[in-house]
LUMMARPA-931046 format. One record per atom (N, C-alpha, C, O, CB): residue number from 1; atom name; x, y, z. Coordinates in steps of 0.02 Angstrom, whole numbers, always signed. Glycine has a CB too. Layout:
BEGIN
{r NUM CA {X Y Z}}
...
This chain:
BEGIN
{r 1 N {-983 -1056 -27}}
{r 1 CA {-926 -1071 -11}}
{r 1 C {-895 -1018 +38}}
{r 1 O {-885 -960 +22}}
{r 1 CB {-891 -1082 -68}}
{r 2 N {-881 -1047 +100}}
{r 2 CA {-862 -1018 +160}}
{r 2 C {-781 -1000 +157}}
{r 2 O {-744 -1049 +151}}
{r 2 CB {-882 -1068 +218}}
{r 3 N {-756 -946 +161}}
{r 3 CA {-697 -920 +162}}
{r 3 C {-650 -943 +210}}
{r 3 O {-664 -922 +267}}
{r 3 CB {-704 -859 +167}}
{r 4 N {-602 -976 +208}}
{r 4 CA {-548 -990 +274}}
{r 4 C {-536 -935 +310}}
{r 4 O {-532 -878 +287}}
{r 4 CB {-475 -1013 +255}}
{r 5 N {-532 -949 +365}}
{r 5 CA {-514 -890 +426}}
{r 5 C {-452 -903 +454}}
{r 5 O {-434 -961 +465}}
{r 5 CB {-565 -888 +489}}
{r 6 N {-417 -856 +468}}
{r 6 CA {-358 -860 +511}}
{r 6 C {-371 -856 +586}}
{r 6 O {-425 -829 +601}}
{r 6 CB {-311 -807 +493}}
{r 7 N {-333 -876 +632}}
{r 7 CA {-358 -880 +694}}
{r 7 C {-378 -809 +722}}
{r 7 O {-363 -759 +690}}
{r 7 CB {-310 -913 +734}}
{r 8 N {-410 -807 +778}}
{r 8 CA {-429 -736 +803}}
{r 8 C {-378 -691 +805}}
{r 8 O {-324 -710 +829}}
{r 8 CB {-457 -736 +868}}
{r 9 N {-384 -628 +784}}
{r 9 CA {-327 -577 +775}}
{r 9 C {-344 -540 +848}}
{r 9 O {-399 -536 +874}}
{r 9 CB {-332 -520 +696}}
{r 10 N {-274 -513 +876}}
{r 10 CA {-270 -484 +938}}
{r 10 C {-308 -422 +936}}
{r 10 O {-339 -406 +987}}
{r 10 CB {-202 -472 +958}}
{r 11 N {-311 -384 +881}}
{r 11 CA {-344 -319 +871}}
{r 11 C {-424 -329 +862}}
{r 11 O {-463 -282 +869}}
{r 11 CB {-312 -282 +806}}
{r 12 N {-444 -398 +847}}
{r 12 CA {-517 -409 +844}}
{r 12 C {-544 -372 +778}}
{r 12 O {-603 -356 +773}}
{r 12 CB {-552 -380 +913}}
{r 13 N {-497 -362 +729}}
{r 13 CA {-515 -330 +653}}
{r 13 C {-538 -394 +612}}
{r 13 O {-503 -442 +599}}
{r 13 CB {-441 -290 +610}}
{r 14 N {-595 -385 +598}}
{r 14 CA {-621 -439 +560}}
{r 14 C {-592 -444 +491}}
{r 14 O {-595 -497 +461}}
{r 14 CB {-693 -435 +557}}
{r 15 N {-564 -390 +465}}
{r 15 CA {-530 -401 +407}}
{r 15 C {-468 -433 +402}}
{r 15 O {-449 -463 +351}}
{r 15 CB {-523 -350 +382}}
{r 16 N {-429 -427 +466}}
{r 16 CA {-366 -467 +475}}
{r 16 C {-384 -530 +485}}
{r 16 O {-336 -567 +471}}
{r 16 CB {-323 -447 +530}}
{r 17 N {-430 -558 +502}}
{r 17 CA {-456 -632 +505}}
{r 17 C {-462 -670 +441}}
{r 17 O {-465 -731 +441}}
{r 17 CB {-524 -633 +535}}
{r 18 N {-462 -633 +388}}
{r 18 CA {-468 -664 +322}}
{r 18 C {-392 -678 +298}}
{r 18 O {-348 -635 +306}}
{r 18 CB {-510 -615 +269}}
{r 19 N {-381 -738 +269}}
{r 19 CA {-308 -743 +256}}
{r 19 C {-297 -711 +195}}
{r 19 O {-340 -702 +152}}
{r 19 CB {-282 -814 +253}}
{r 20 N {-231 -693 +190}}
{r 20 CA {-194 -663 +128}}
{r 20 C {-217 -691 +63}}
{r 20 O {-232 -653 +17}}
{r 20 CB {-117 -675 +132}}
{r 21 N {-222 -757 +56}}
{r 21 CA {-240 -791 +5}}
{r 21 C {-309 -785 -11}}
{r 21 O {-321 -775 -71}}
{r 21 CB {-224 -851 +14}}
{r 22 N {-360 -787 +31}}
{r 22 CA {-424 -761 +7}}
{r 22 C {-428 -696 -17}}
{r 22 O {-451 -683 -73}}
{r 22 CB {-469 -764 +54}}
{r 23 N {-402 -649 +27}}
{r 23 CA {-398 -581 +10}}
{r 23 C {-379 -569 -80}}
{r 23 O {-412 -541 -124}}
{r 23 CB {-337 -548 +65}}
{r 24 N {-315 -603 -83}}
{r 24 CA {-294 -592 -150}}
{r 24 C {-338 -628 -200}}
{r 24 O {-349 -596 -252}}
{r 24 CB {-224 -613 -159}}
{r 25 N {-361 -679 -195}}
{r 25 CA {-401 -718 -237}}
{r 25 C {-470 -680 -243}}
{r 25 O {-497 -676 -299}}
{r 25 CB {-408 -792 -208}}
{r 26 N {-496 -655 -196}}
{r 26 CA {-549 -619 -203}}
{r 26 C {-540 -563 -252}}
{r 26 O {-574 -564 -303}}
{r 26 CB {-567 -598 -142}}
{r 27 N {-497 -513 -241}}
{r 27 CA {-477 -460 -278}}
{r 27 C {-471 -474 -340}}
{r 27 O {-503 -445 -384}}
{r 27 CB {-423 -434 -257}}
{r 28 N {-422 -530 -353}}
{r 28 CA {-413 -561 -432}}
{r 28 C {-481 -575 -463}}
{r 28 O {-492 -556 -521}}
{r 28 CB {-369 -636 -435}}
{r 29 N {-527 -608 -429}}
{r 29 CA {-581 -623 -461}}
{r 29 C {-620 -562 -477}}
{r 29 O {-648 -561 -532}}
{r 29 CB {-616 -669 -424}}
{r 30 N {-624 -513 -438}}
{r 30 CA {-662 -453 -464}}
{r 30 C {-627 -421 -520}}
{r 30 O {-662 -403 -567}}
{r 30 CB {-672 -401 -410}}
{r 31 N {-574 -412 -522}}
{r 31 CA {-532 -383 -570}}
{r 31 C {-539 -433 -629}}
{r 31 O {-542 -404 -684}}
{r 31 CB {-457 -373 -542}}
{r 32 N {-542 -499 -630}}
{r 32 CA {-562 -529 -677}}
{r 32 C {-632 -529 -713}}
{r 32 O {-646 -528 -773}}
{r 32 CB {-549 -576 -660}}
{r 33 N {-665 -531 -666}}
{r 33 CA {-743 -540 -695}}
{r 33 C {-774 -474 -694}}
{r 33 O {-835 -474 -698}}
{r 33 CB {-793 -592 -647}}
{r 34 N {-738 -409 -689}}
{r 34 CA {-784 -352 -697}}
{r 34 C {-815 -344 -759}}
{r 34 O {-869 -314 -761}}
{r 34 CB {-753 -294 -684}}
{r 35 N {-787 -366 -814}}
{r 35 CA {-815 -340 -878}}
{r 35 C {-878 -387 -895}}
{r 35 O {-906 -377 -949}}
{r 35 CB {-757 -342 -941}}
{r 36 N {-906 -443 -847}}
{r 36 CA {-960 -473 -849}}
{r 36 C {-1011 -441 -817}}
{r 36 O {-1070 -459 -819}}
{r 36 CB {-953 -528 -830}}
{r 37 N {-986 -387 -784}}
{r 37 CA {-1048 -351 -745}}
{r 37 C {-1067 -274 -767}}
{r 37 O {-1030 -241 -804}}
{r 37 CB {-1030 -348 -664}}
{r 38 N {-1117 -255 -745}}
{r 38 CA {-1123 -181 -772}}
{r 38 C {-1081 -123 -736}}
{r 38 O {-1074 -65 -755}}
{r 38 CB {-1198 -159 -767}}
{r 39 N {-1055 -155 -677}}
{r 39 CA {-1013 -97 -644}}
{r 39 C {-957 -142 -602}}
{r 39 O {-961 -203 -598}}
{r 39 CB {-1064 -41 -588}}
{r 40 N {-910 -106 -575}}
{r 40 CA {-856 -139 -530}}
{r 40 C {-893 -150 -473}}
{r 40 O {-874 -200 -443}}
{r 40 CB {-789 -97 -513}}
{r 41 N {-942 -118 -443}}
{r 41 CA {-977 -129 -382}}
{r 41 C {-1013 -182 -394}}
{r 41 O {-1005 -224 -349}}
{r 41 CB {-1017 -75 -359}}
{r 42 N {-1049 -200 -434}}
{r 42 CA {-1085 -253 -456}}
{r 42 C {-1043 -313 -439}}
{r 42 O {-1061 -351 -394}}
{r 42 CB {-1102 -247 -529}}
{r 43 N {-985 -324 -476}}
{r 43 CA {-939 -376 -472}}
{r 43 C {-910 -386 -404}}
{r 43 O {-891 -442 -386}}
{r 43 CB {-888 -365 -518}}
{r 44 N {-906 -333 -365}}
{r 44 CA {-875 -335 -305}}
{r 44 C {-931 -371 -261}}
{r 44 O {-919 -420 -226}}
{r 44 CB {-850 -261 -280}}
{r 45 N {-998 -338 -266}}
{r 45 CA {-1037 -379 -221}}
{r 45 C {-1058 -451 -236}}
{r 45 O {-1075 -490 -192}}
{r 45 CB {-1093 -345 -211}}
{r 46 N {-1056 -465 -299}}
{r 46 CA {-1058 -541 -318}}
{r 46 C {-1004 -586 -284}}
{r 46 O {-1020 -640 -260}}
{r 46 CB {-1047 -548 -396}}
{r 47 N {-938 -561 -283}}
{r 47 CA {-884 -595 -265}}
{r 47 C {-878 -602 -193}}
{r 47 O {-860 -654 -166}}
{r 47 CB {-831 -566 -291}}
{r 48 N {-898 -533 -151}}
{r 48 CA {-900 -533 -90}}
{r 48 C {-953 -586 -56}}
{r 48 O {-940 -618 -4}}
{r 48 CB {-910 -468 -76}}
{r 49 N {-1009 -590 -90}}
{r 49 CA {-1062 -649 -67}}
{r 49 C {-1027 -716 -68}}
{r 49 O {-1036 -754 -20}}
{r 49 CB {-1130 -655 -118}}
{r 50 N {-985 -736 -123}}
{r 50 CA {-951 -792 -126}}
{r 50 C {-905 -809 -80}}
{r 50 O {-894 -867 -64}}
{r 50 CB {-927 -796 -177}}
{r 51 N {-871 -753 -51}}
{r 51 CA {-811 -776 -15}}
{r 51 C {-822 -754 +50}}
{r 51 O {-777 -761 +92}}
{r 51 CB {-743 -752 -42}}
{r 52 N {-884 -723 +68}}
{r 52 CA {-914 -721 +135}}
{r 52 C {-874 -667 +169}}
{r 52 O {-845 -683 +221}}
{r 52 CB {-912 -791 +175}}
{r 53 N {-868 -619 +151}}
{r 53 CA {-838 -544 +165}}
{r 53 C {-889 -486 +142}}
{r 53 O {-923 -490 +91}}
{r 53 CB {-764 -533 +121}}
{r 54 N {-889 -435 +183}}
{r 54 CA {-932 -383 +162}}
{r 54 C {-919 -347 +101}}
{r 54 O {-860 -338 +90}}
{r 54 CB {-935 -339 +208}}
{r 55 N {-960 -324 +58}}
{r 55 CA {-952 -289 -8}}
{r 55 C {-893 -231 +10}}
{r 55 O {-838 -231 -17}}
{r 55 CB {-1030 -253 -37}}
{r 56 N {-914 -185 +57}}
{r 56 CA {-869 -132 +75}}
{r 56 C {-794 -157 +94}}
{r 56 O {-746 -119 +82}}
{r 56 CB {-900 -95 +134}}
{r 57 N {-787 -207 +118}}
{r 57 CA {-723 -228 +142}}
{r 57 C {-682 -254 +76}}
{r 57 O {-623 -238 +68}}
{r 57 CB {-732 -286 +201}}
{r 58 N {-712 -289 +37}}
{r 58 CA {-691 -305 -38}}
{r 58 C {-674 -241 -76}}
{r 58 O {-623 -231 -108}}
{r 58 CB {-751 -342 -79}}
{r 59 N {-728 -198 -66}}
{r 59 CA {-705 -134 -112}}
{r 59 C {-645 -103 -87}}
{r 59 O {-607 -78 -129}}
{r 59 CB {-760 -76 -114}}
{r 60 N {-630 -101 -24}}
{r 60 CA {-572 -69 +4}}
{r 60 C {-515 -111 -25}}
{r 60 O {-468 -81 -51}}
{r 60 CB {-572 -65 +84}}
{r 61 N {-514 -179 -21}}
{r 61 CA {-454 -215 -51}}
{r 61 C {-442 -201 -113}}
{r 61 O {-385 -189 -132}}
{r 61 CB {-457 -283 -48}}
{r 62 N {-494 -200 -155}}
{r 62 CA {-479 -180 -229}}
{r 62 C {-459 -114 -239}}
{r 62 O {-408 -106 -273}}
{r 62 CB {-536 -188 -272}}
{r 63 N {-487 -64 -215}}
{r 63 CA {-454 +5 -217}}
{r 63 C {-381 +1 -196}}
{r 63 O {-338 +26 -232}}
{r 63 CB {-492 +55 -169}}
{r 64 N {-363 -33 -134}}
{r 64 CA {-288 -30 -121}}
{r 64 C {-251 -64 -173}}
{r 64 O {-197 -39 -187}}
{r 64 CB {-270 -61 -53}}
{r 65 N {-271 -123 -208}}
{r 65 CA {-233 -154 -255}}
{r 65 C {-219 -106 -311}}
{r 65 O {-165 -101 -339}}
{r 65 CB {-265 -216 -277}}
{r 66 N {-273 -71 -326}}
{r 66 CA {-278 -21 -379}}
{r 66 C {-224 +24 -359}}
{r 66 O {-175 +27 -397}}
{r 66 CB {-349 +14 -386}}
{r 67 N {-226 +57 -313}}
{r 67 CA {-178 +113 -286}}
{r 67 C {-91 +70 -286}}
{r 67 O {-40 +93 -311}}
{r 67 CB {-210 +141 -190}}
{r 68 N {-98 +19 -258}}
{r 68 CA {-30 -10 -267}}
{r 68 C {-4 -27 -326}}
{r 68 O {+53 -51 -325}}
{r 68 CB {-23 -61 -234}}
{r 69 N {-33 -21 -383}}
{r 69 CA {-35 -53 -460}}
{r 69 C {-24 +30 -501}}
{r 69 O {-4 +38 -559}}
{r 69 CB {-130 -105 -484}}
{r 70 N {-41 +77 -458}}
{r 70 CA {-22 +137 -488}}
{r 70 C {-86 +167 -536}}
{r 70 O {-83 +218 -570}}
{r 70 CB {+46 +121 -530}}
{r 71 N {-139 +125 -531}}
{r 71 CA {-200 +142 -568}}
{r 71 C {-245 +192 -544}}
{r 71 O {-289 +220 -577}}
{r 71 CB {-237 +89 -575}}
{r 72 N {-229 +204 -474}}
{r 72 CA {-282 +246 -439}}
{r 72 C {-242 +293 -392}}
{r 72 O {-200 +260 -362}}
{r 72 CB {-337 +199 -396}}
{r 73 N {-241 +347 -379}}
{r 73 CA {-198 +392 -340}}
{r 73 C {-216 +375 -270}}
{r 73 O {-271 +355 -252}}
{r 73 CB {-210 +469 -357}}
{r 74 N {-161 +385 -227}}
{r 74 CA {-173 +363 -150}}
{r 74 C {-102 +335 -129}}
{r 74 O {-57 +327 -169}}
{r 74 CB {-238 +301 -140}}
{r 75 N {-98 +321 -63}}
{r 75 CA {-42 +295 -24}}
{r 75 C {-41 +229 -42}}
{r 75 O {-94 +199 -36}}
{r 75 CB {-45 +303 +50}}
{r 76 N {+12 +198 -64}}
{r 76 CA {+18 +138 -71}}
{r 76 C {+34 +88 -8}}
{r 76 O {+66 +112 +39}}
{r 76 CB {+61 +137 -116}}
{r 77 N {+16 +28 -4}}
{r 77 CA {+17 -8 +54}}
{r 77 C {+87 -1 +88}}
{r 77 O {+92 +1 +150}}
{r 77 CB {-2 -80 +39}}
{r 78 N {+134 +2 +51}}
{r 78 CA {+209 +11 +82}}
{r 78 C {+213 +70 +105}}
{r 78 O {+238 +77 +161}}
{r 78 CB {+269 +3 +36}}
{r 79 N {+190 +129 +68}}
{r 79 CA {+188 +194 +101}}
{r 79 C {+145 +190 +167}}
{r 79 O {+166 +218 +218}}
{r 79 CB {+160 +247 +52}}
{r 80 N {+93 +161 +166}}
{r 80 CA {+52 +166 +228}}
{r 80 C {+91 +138 +293}}
{r 80 O {+98 +165 +348}}
{r 80 CB {-16 +125 +217}}
{r 81 N {+117 +70 +266}}
{r 81 CA {+149 +42 +321}}
{r 81 C {+210 +83 +354}}
{r 81 O {+222 +90 +414}}
{r 81 CB {+171 -24 +299}}
{r 82 N {+242 +107 +304}}
{r 82 CA {+305 +156 +330}}
{r 82 C {+282 +211 +366}}
{r 82 O {+319 +228 +412}}
{r 82 CB {+348 +189 +272}}
{r 83 N {+220 +249 +356}}
{r 83 CA {+189 +293 +388}}
{r 83 C {+179 +283 +464}}
{r 83 O {+195 +320 +510}}
{r 83 CB {+133 +300 +356}}
{r 84 N {+141 +209 +465}}
{r 84 CA {+134 +181 +545}}
{r 84 C {+201 +175 +567}}
{r 84 O {+212 +199 +622}}
{r 84 CB {+94 +104 +557}}
{r 85 N {+242 +152 +540}}
{r 85 CA {+303 +136 +578}}
{r 85 C {+333 +196 +607}}
{r 85 O {+358 +196 +663}}
{r 85 CB {+354 +103 +537}}
{r 86 N {+331 +248 +567}}
{r 86 CA {+363 +324 +577}}
{r 86 C {+333 +354 +629}}
{r 86 O {+365 +384 +672}}
{r 86 CB {+356 +373 +516}}
{r 87 N {+260 +347 +629}}
{r 87 CA {+219 +376 +691}}
{r 87 C {+226 +342 +749}}
{r 87 O {+219 +373 +802}}
{r 87 CB {+147 +378 +680}}
{r 88 N {+241 +277 +750}}
{r 88 CA {+246 +239 +815}}
{r 88 C {+329 +261 +844}}
{r 88 O {+344 +270 +903}}
{r 88 CB {+234 +145 +797}}
{r 89 N {+365 +264 +801}}
{r 89 CA {+435 +286 +819}}
{r 89 C {+437 +354 +839}}
{r 89 O {+472 +366 +888}}
{r 89 CB {+484 +277 +764}}
{r 90 N {+404 +407 +809}}
{r 90 CA {+395 +474 +839}}
{r 90 C {+362 +469 +909}}
{r 90 O {+387 +501 +957}}
{r 90 CB {+352 +519 +792}}
{r 91 N {+312 +434 +916}}
{r 91 CA {+269 +438 +978}}
{r 91 C {+330 +405 +1045}}
{r 91 O {+343 +432 +1099}}
{r 91 CB {+183 +381 +963}}
{r 92 N {+354 +347 +1021}}
{r 92 CA {+404 +327 +1071}}
{r 92 C {+463 +371 +1080}}
{r 92 O {+487 +372 +1136}}
{r 92 CB {+428 +262 +1056}}
{r 93 N {+494 +411 +1028}}
{r 93 CA {+539 +457 +1041}}
{r 93 C {+508 +518 +1096}}
{r 93 O {+536 +538 +1147}}
{r 93 CB {+561 +485 +971}}
{r 94 N {+448 +537 +1072}}
{r 94 CA {+415 +596 +1112}}
{r 94 C {+417 +569 +1187}}
{r 94 O {+430 +607 +1234}}
{r 94 CB {+330 +613 +1085}}
{r 95 N {+401 +495 +1198}}
{r 95 CA {+384 +481 +1269}}
{r 95 C {+464 +484 +1305}}
{r 95 O {+476 +507 +1361}}
{r 95 CB {+339 +398 +1277}}
{r 96 N {+506 +458 +1264}}
{r 96 CA {+577 +461 +1291}}
{r 96 C {+599 +525 +1310}}
{r 96 O {+628 +537 +1363}}
{r 96 CB {+626 +437 +1242}}
{r 97 N {+583 +576 +1258}}
{r 97 CA {+595 +645 +1277}}
{r 97 C {+573 +673 +1338}}
{r 97 O {+607 +709 +1375}}
{r 97 CB {+572 +683 +1234}}
{r 98 N {+501 +652 +1349}}
{r 98 CA {+473 +674 +1414}}
{r 98 C {+514 +648 +1472}}
{r 98 O {+526 +684 +1520}}
{r 98 CB {+401 +652 +1422}}
{r 99 N {+533 +589 +1469}}
{r 99 CA {+555 +554 +1537}}
{r 99 C {+635 +591 +1541}}
{r 99 O {+668 +593 +1593}}
{r 99 CB {+555 +452 +1533}}
{r 100 N {+655 +617 +1482}}
{r 100 CA {+728 +640 +1492}}
{r 100 C {+711 +713 +1517}}
{r 100 O {+746 +732 +1564}}
{r 100 CB {+780 +638 +1418}}
{r 101 N {+667 +751 +1495}}
{r 101 CA {+651 +810 +1523}}
{r 101 C {+644 +819 +1593}}
{r 101 O {+667 +865 +1627}}
{r 101 CB {+600 +829 +1499}}
{r 102 N {+597 +755 +1617}}
{r 102 CA {+581 +762 +1697}}
{r 102 C {+644 +740 +1731}}
{r 102 O {+656 +767 +1785}}
{r 102 CB {+514 +712 +1725}}
{r 103 N {+695 +690 +1705}}
{r 103 CA {+747 +682 +1734}}
{r 103 C {+795 +721 +1743}}
{r 103 O {+835 +716 +1789}}
{r 103 CB {+765 +645 +1717}}
{r 104 N {+795 +777 +1685}}
{r 104 CA {+840 +835 +1697}}
{r 104 C {+820 +889 +1744}}
{r 104 O {+860 +922 +1778}}
{r 104 CB {+853 +866 +1636}}
{r 105 N {+757 +896 +1744}}
{r 105 CA {+719 +947 +1799}}
{r 105 C {+747 +909 +1865}}
{r 105 O {+786 +942 +1900}}
{r 105 CB {+617 +949 +1794}}
{r 106 N {+735 +857 +1881}}
{r 106 CA {+744 +824 +1941}}
{r 106 C {+815 +836 +1969}}
{r 106 O {+830 +864 +2022}}
{r 106 CB {+729 +752 +1931}}
{r 107 N {+857 +809 +1920}}
{r 107 CA {+934 +816 +1935}}
{r 107 C {+967 +889 +1951}}
{r 107 O {+1016 +905 +1985}}
{r 107 CB {+971 +789 +1872}}
{r 108 N {+919 +927 +1914}}
{r 108 CA {+944 +1002 +1908}}
{r 108 C {+920 +1031 +1979}}
{r 108 O {+945 +1079 +2009}}
{r 108 CB {+907 +1048 +1837}}
{r 109 N {+872 +997 +1995}}
{r 109 CA {+846 +1035 +2078}}
{r 109 C {+893 +1004 +2127}}
{r 109 O {+919 +1038 +2171}}
{r 109 CB {+754 +1014 +2111}}
{r 110 N {+906 +934 +2121}}
{r 110 CA {+951 +907 +2166}}
{r 110 C {+1019 +939 +2166}}
{r 110 O {+1045 +950 +2221}}
{r 110 CB {+956 +839 +2153}}
{r 111 N {+1047 +952 +2113}}
{r 111 CA {+1123 +985 +2109}}
{r 111 C {+1113 +1056 +2109}}
{r 111 O {+1166 +1085 +2099}}
{r 111 CB {+1169 +965 +2041}}
{r 112 N {+1069 +1091 +2114}}
{r 112 CA {+1075 +1172 +2122}}
{r 112 C {+1036 +1184 +2186}}
{r 112 O {+975 +1175 +2193}}
{r 112 CB {+1039 +1220 +2053}}
{r 113 N {+1084 +1209 +2234}}
{r 113 CA {+1049 +1224 +2300}}
{r 113 C {+1002 +1284 +2301}}
{r 113 O {+969 +1301 +2350}}
{r 113 CB {+1101 +1236 +2352}}
{r 114 N {+1002 +1314 +2242}}
{r 114 CA {+961 +1376 +2239}}
{r 114 C {+880 +1358 +2231}}
{r 114 O {+832 +1391 +2252}}
{r 114 CB {+988 +1423 +2175}}
{r 115 N {+878 +1307 +2200}}
{r 115 CA {+812 +1283 +2174}}
{r 115 C {+772 +1242 +2216}}
{r 115 O {+800 +1189 +2231}}
{r 115 CB {+820 +1248 +2115}}
{r 116 N {+713 +1251 +2240}}
{r 116 CA {+677 +1201 +2290}}
{r 116 C {+679 +1133 +2269}}
{r 116 O {+676 +1111 +2212}}
{r 116 CB {+604 +1216 +2300}}
{r 117 N {+685 +1097 +2330}}
{r 117 CA {+687 +1015 +2317}}
{r 117 C {+614 +992 +2337}}
{r 117 O {+574 +1016 +2377}}
{r 117 CB {+750 +970 +2372}}
{r 118 N {+609 +936 +2292}}
{r 118 CA {+528 +899 +2304}}
{r 118 C {+527 +879 +2371}}
{r 118 O {+477 +851 +2394}}
{r 118 CB {+508 +826 +2256}}
């Protein structure tokens, strides 16, 4: 059974090319069938082969669902997204700050006859 794929992702992230529906179903299958295997890893390997994703990718999805459910320590998906957003915002503010510093220095030189002009 081949997993349906979403159109090519801009970042070329293979994980992002698998639809959310396939991810959710694959994780659900692992969690439902784990008792039928000797380990969770064995269940992950079995399901990964059926949905055409790597075992490691599926393991990461399962771990994230466990974190989101509070069954495992770590940053939830929501917290990770918020952290990414805040890091982007900080980077943008730092760029804006550098521009303002440069503009301030430029105008200070232009307005102060004691400072050398460029």
